[in-house]
N, C-alpha and C positions, 0 to 999 in steps of 0.2 A: 479207461481206467484198467480192463483187462487186458488190453492191447499192451500197454506200458507194463503192465506187470508180467505178461508173457515175455516180452523183451528181455527185462532185468532177471527173470528166472533163467531162461535161458543162457545168458551171459554167466549168473553164477554158477551153475550146472557145469557148464565148460570148464569155468575154473578150478571148479570143484573136482571135478574128473581127471583133469591132468595132474591133480596132486594128491588128495585126502585118499583117493581110491586105490591108487597105487604106492601109497606109503609103504618101508619097509617095515617087517614086524616089530612091534615095541617102540616106545615114545623116542622121538629124534628130537632130544631137547638142545637148544641154542643153550647161550649163556645165561638169558633170562629164564627160561625154563628151568635150569639148573638151579639157579638163586630160588625159584618158586618151590621146587621142591624140596631144598634144603630147610626152607623155612616151615614149610608145612611139617615136617616130622615132628619136630620138638611142639608146635602148635597143637596137633591132633594128642600128643602122648601127654600135654598137660590138661586138656578134656577129656578127662575120663568116663564123662557119662556118653560123650559119643562111642565110645568103645564098649560099651556094657551090651549092646546088641549080639544076639546070636548071628552075627554077620553072614553071609555066604558070599565069597568073592564071586566076581566076572571070571566065567570061564567057557569056554568052546566057542564055536563061532556064533556069528550076530545073527538074531532071527529079529524080525518087526512082524507083531501079527494084529490083525483089528478084526473084531465082527461087525462093526458098523461103520468102519471108514474106508477111505481109499488112499494108496500111495505106490510109488513107483520106485524102483531100486535100478540105477544104472552105473555101473564101476563103483559102488560102494557109496553112493549118494542118496539116501533114502528121502524119498519127497513125498511130504504129507499134502493132500491135496484137498481135503474135505473134513468137516465135523467129524467127533467119533473120538472113540477110546483106542488108544495103540500101547500095546505091551513090548517094550525093549528088554532084551537079555543078550549076554554074551559081548566077546570082544569085536569092537569094530575100529579098523583104519579107516575112515571115512569121516561123513556126517549126516547128522538129521538137520532137515531143512523143512519147514512147514510153511506152505505156498495155497492157503486155504481161502475161501471168501472172507471178506471183512466183517460179517457177523457170525462165522463159524466160531464153536467152541471146541477146543482140541485139549484133549487128555492124555497127556503121555507118561504110561508106567514103568519106570525103570526096576528090573526085576532081576539086579545082578549084570547089570550092563557097565562097560567099560567103552567110553567115544573120544577117539585121539585123532586129533588134526593138527596139521602144520602150515595150513595157508588159509585158512579160514576160521569162523567160529564153528566149534565142534557141534554146537546144537546153535541154530537161528532159525529165526521166526521171521519171514518175510512180511508175512500177512495173515492175521486172523482176525476174529473178534476177541478173543479170551485164548491164554495158553495156562494149562496147570500142568505141571511137572511132578509126579508123586513117587517118590522112593516106597517100595513095597517094603512090608513088616519082614523082618530078618533078612535083608538082602543090602550088601553095600556095594554103592554106584560112583562111579567115578569120570569128570569130565576134564580131559586134559588138552590144553591150547599150549601146542608147543612151537608156535609163531615166534620168531626174534621179537624184542621188545620193539614198541611202535615208537617210529621217529618222525612222521608225518602224517597229516590226514590223507586217508584212503576211503573213499564214498563205497569202494568194492569190496571193504572189508567190515566184518562185524567186529563192532567195538569189544565186546567180550569173550570169554568162553561158553559161555551163554547168552546169548543176544536175542531181546525182543522187539517188535515194533509195535506191541499192542500191552495191554494188561499182562501181567504175568506172575503167577501164584505158585510158589513152591512150598511142598508138604509130605507130609506120609511119616510111616514110623519105623522105617528103614534111615540108611545116613547115605548123604550125598559129599561129595570132595570133588571141588572144583580148584584146578590148577590152571592160572592165566598168565603164561608168559609175555604176551603181546601187551596188553593194556588192563582192561576192567576184567573182574569174577566172572560177577552175573552184573548184566545191564540191560536195561528196558526204557524204551524211550517214554514210556507212560507208567501205570503204578506197579511197583513190586508188593508183594505181600508174602511172608512167610509165616507158614502156620504147623506148629508142632513138628518140627523136621530137625534131624540132628545134621548141620550143615557146616560144613569149614569150607572157605574160600581165601585160598592164598592168588592173590594177584599183583603184579606190576604196579599196578595204579591204584585205581578205585576197588578195593575188594566188592562192594556191594553197590549199585547205583541205579535208580530208577529216578528219571527225570522229573517225572509229576510227582513221586511220594515213595516212600520206604516204612512199609508196617510191619511189624513184627508181635504177632500174638500169642507164640507158645514156641517151645522148643528148646534147642541148643546149639545157638551160633558161635561158630569163629572165623572171626573178619580178620585176614592180615592184609596188609597193604606194604609190601615193601619200599617202593617209592613214592606213593600218592598216599590219600586220604581213607580212612576204613569205610565208611557208609555214608553215601552223599546223594543229593538231590540239585537239580539246577533248574527248573521252570519257575515262573512266578506269575504266570497268566492264570486267567480266571476260566474254571470247566464249567460244563453245562449248567450244574447247580448253583453257579454263582459262588463257588468257594474256590480260594486261591490255592493254587498248586504250590508244590516245594515243601511239603510236610515229611518229618520223620517222625513216626508215633510207635513207642514200646508199650503193650499193654499185657505182656507176659512172657515166659522163658526165661532164658538165659543168655547175654550174648556179650560175648568178649573180644576185645576190639585193639588190634596191636596195629599201629600206624605209625609210617616215617613223618608224614603231618598231620593232619588233624583226625582224631577220631572220628566225630559225626559231623558233616558239616551238610548244615538245611539252610537251602535257599529261601524258606520262608519261617517257618515254626518246627521246634524240636519239643516234642511232648513225652512225659512217661505218666501213666495213668492205670487205673485198675481196669481189668477186663470184664467182659460182659458176666463172667460166671465168678468174679472176684479175684483172678489172679492177677499177680502182679508182676512187671519185671524185676531183674536184677541184671546190672550192666557193669562192667570192668572196662576201664579203658587205660591204653598203655600209647604214649605217644613219646615221639622224638626217639632218644635213646634209652629210655624206659622200654622200648618195646625191643625185645631180643631180636627179633625180625627185622629189624631196617636196615637195609643197604646203604655200605659205606659212600655210596655215590648218591644217594637221594639228595635231589638240589632244593626240596620244600623250604619255606620260611616262614610256617605257621605250623606250629604243634600242641594246638590247642585240643582240649578234651571233647567239648560242644561247643561249635561255632554257629549261630545262626544271623540271618539278616534281619528278623522282625521280632518274635517272642520265644523265649526259653520258658517251657512252664514243666514244673516237676510236682506232681500231687499224688503221687504213689509210688513204691516200689524201693529199690536200694541201686546207687549208683556209686561206684569207687574208681577214683582217678588218679594216675601217676601220670604228668604231663610237664614237659617240657616250655610251657605256655600258659596261659589262663586254662584255668579248670573248666569255666562257664564262662560264656563270652556272648555277648549279642552287640551286634552293629544297628545304631543308630542313622536313620536318614540314606541308607542305599534306595537306589531307584529300583521299584520293584515293576514286573510286566502288567500288572494291575493297575497301574498308574497311580498309587500309594506309595508311600516311604518306609521303610522300616523302622520299629516301634524303639529299638533297641534296649526291650525289657526282660527281666528276667522275675519270675514268679515261681517262689517255691513255697507252696501249702501244705505238702504232706510228704510221706518219703523219709529215705536216710540220704543224705551225701557227706561223703568222705573223700579226701582229698589230699594229695602231698605235690606240691607243686614246686619244680626244682629253683632254691633260691638260698645258695649257701652265702655264708657270712663273706662279707667283704664283696660281692659280687651283686650286690641289691640293685646295682642302676644299669644293668644290662647283661647278667650273668646265665640267664637260661642257656643253655647250651645243647644242640641238638646235632644231626649227623654231618659230616662233610664240613670244610671251611677251616676257619682257624685252629692250627693245632689238633688237625681230627674231629673239631667239633665247629659249630657255628652259634653265633650269638644272636638273640633278640632282644627286645626290650622287657625291661620289667614285667614279671609273669605275676599276677594276679590270681587270686581262687576265684572269685567269682567277680567278674566285670560285664556292668550293664553300661554302655552308653547313656544309656537315659535314667531309667528306673529299676531300681532293686527292690523287691516286695518279699518279705521273709514272714507269711502269717500262719505257719506250721511245719511240722516235721523236724528234723534235726539235721544240721549241719555242723560237720568238724574239718576242720582247715589246719590241718598240721604242720604245715610249712607253706609259705607264699610271699613274694616281695611286698604286695599289699593283700589281705584278707578278703575285704570287701571293697568294691570300688564301683560308684557309680555318681551321677548327676544328683539324684535324689535317691536317700536308701530310707524304707520305710519298715518299722521292724514292729510286727503285731502280734505275733505270737512264734510259738516252736522253740526249740533250744537249737543257739548256735554258738560254737567255741571256736575261736580265731586266735593263731599262732603265725605273725609277720616279721619281716625282716625292717621292712620300712614301717608304713601306717598300718595297724588293724583295720580300721573302718576309716574310708577316706571318702567325703562326698566332694566330687570335683568338678570344676566349672563345665558347663556343658550348655545345652536347650535352654535351661532354666536357671533359676536361682539355685544355687547348691544349698542341700539342705538332708540333714539327718532327724528323723523323727520317730521317737518309740513310744508307742502305745498300748505295749503289752510282750510278752514273750520273757526268754531268757539270754543275754548276751552277757557272753565271758571272753575278754581281748587279753591278749598276751603280747607285747613286745619288749625289747631290753629295758634295762633301768637307767640306760645312757647312751649316749649317742642322738644324731639328728634323726629320732623317731616319734610319734606318736600314736597313743592307744587310738583313740576315736579325733579324726580330723576333719572339720568340716569348712569347705572355703566358704561357706555360708552360715546358716544358723543349725544349732544342737537344739532340740524341742522334746521333752521328756514328760510324758503327763501318765504313764503307766509303765508295767514289766519291771524287771530286775536287771539289773547292767552292772557289771564287773570290768574297770577297765585300768589295765597299768601301763606306765611309761615313765620317762624321766621326770626328774623335780625341778623344770624351767619352762620361765613362759615361752620360751622358744622351742621346746622339745617337751612335752607334756605327756600326761596321762588321757586327758582331753583337752584338745583344743579347737577353737571356732574364730574365724576373721568376724563372723557377727556374734550375737548373745548364744551363751550356753545356759540354756533355760530349763528349770527342774518344777514343774508343777503338779506332779504325781508320778509313782511310782517309787522305786529305790535306784539309787545310783551309789555306788561305792569306788571311790578313787585312790589307787596305791602308785603314789605320785603327786605329780602338781594338777590343779584343775582351777579356772578362774570359773566359778560355777554360782549361777543367779538362782535361788530358791523364793518359790513363792507359792500362794494358796496356803494349803496345811502341811509343807512338806518341812521337817524338822532337819537340823544339822546334828550329827554324830558324830565323836573322834571315837574310833576302835583300833584295836591292834591287830591287823590281818596283812601285815606286808613283809613279812619275815618270809623266808623260803620254808617250804613245806607245804603240809596238808592245813586246811583250815576249814571250819565249818561256821556259816553265819545265818542266823535265823531271822527271816522277816515276817512278821504278822503271824507267827508260829510256825512257819514253814522254814526246814532247814534247807541251806544250799552248801553242798561241800566240794571246795576247789584246791588247786595245787599251785603254788608258785614254784616255777621253777629258779627264780633269784629272787632277791631281799630286794625291797622298793625303799623310799624314803619316810613314807607317811600313809597313814589312811585316813580318808574322809568319808563320811556317807550323807548323802542328802535322803530323806525319805519320808513320804506321809503315812507309812504306818511303823509300829515299833520295831526296832532292829537291835538284836543282841547276836555279839562274837568278841 
């Protein structure tokens, strides 16, 4: 192993010495590098928190110092060869390499450093146990990868501006800007963790990629991808603890993603949850043409906000999405490396989800448009607010879908809590055919659905059954059997809770449920009181009639 490592290191050093160490002063960007730089400037300007540090710009000759480690310098290629803490400062037209033992832990403190390389990753970890890169307080640090855009696989090249073959942690109370003209911004074949760092990564392809996992616990992160996905994982095998790899986990900080393709693409699970000290994440995602930083020649065909191959879990925090494809999406049946298949499940149990999915009128059957393609834009299939190939569970939190082709779509939809408000151009809530019999089950929570009062749309549509035993549901739609406020291929049964239908609905009531005739269907604001609790809502249009079924007293 050591002999192979020595040979690999010799080859890398030879390549680096022939280029990075003798580059002319100043970044020599190709067209991809120029695109990344132009994208970086407005992204940073919009993220004011990243600019509030009393940053000290990199200046002067480059220095690398360590009291407990060892390194060499050959023509501007600094090679760290042992565990220890290293401090980098100043301007380097060259490369930082780490070639330590497989168990060594290496800490690189950036103290006003700018590293630029045009032939390989400016920062590349060939071998180590763990590497931590820390931006010291009050300093601004920049990593510039000025290679031309990647056109073919080349194992001699690092995949990112920062490339690692081990677990990588980025942290610090300073700032770090990564400009990646070749491929990815930050790339590790293992776990990537970002902790309390002001980080801006502008990449030609994926902005942040950890093959095994990506975790953000705090800080202010701006991830820009001009031709690919924002944040991505790849592997789905099992680690030594028996845990499937491929998760993206956000438990604190602010993460803003601008992506030509998908905002987040998790090979396994995506999770937003509270941190150990009660922190919660704030996430904003722009995809496709909603991202101001998408290149016109991007060839992606998926512009989803968050896409997973297994489970998508939102337990805490806030996520806002403006997407040209599904806002939240879970695949079912994908073959995972752990031997299982993807569950295709979306679970929302807390936090707040707000989204605007591109769905203009008269373009509902394929009108989401992204960069490139027809008329300077590219169409994809009807985009949903939340799409689970298998099961969608909403048990808490708030969901606001301001626009979408279909608001909520899954084979089985279970609503047991939370507040969900949906506006859609086709079906507001749709239980589609899939792995099992289609069903919508409402046992609690508040669900408010809006579609147009005319046209081929349904407020709630189940290709199987609709069953309600609790909760409050208000649904709007046309007044016909073919297009209705609520429709099911099977029974629409209410045995508990409150169902208010503005338009047509063929409902079967049982138990202690009573039918009420109300007048809530005109345009404007209305208030209905259910069992003494007032609910206020607004109709953008007028509907044909109001019918209510409830097991509690209703006034309105």
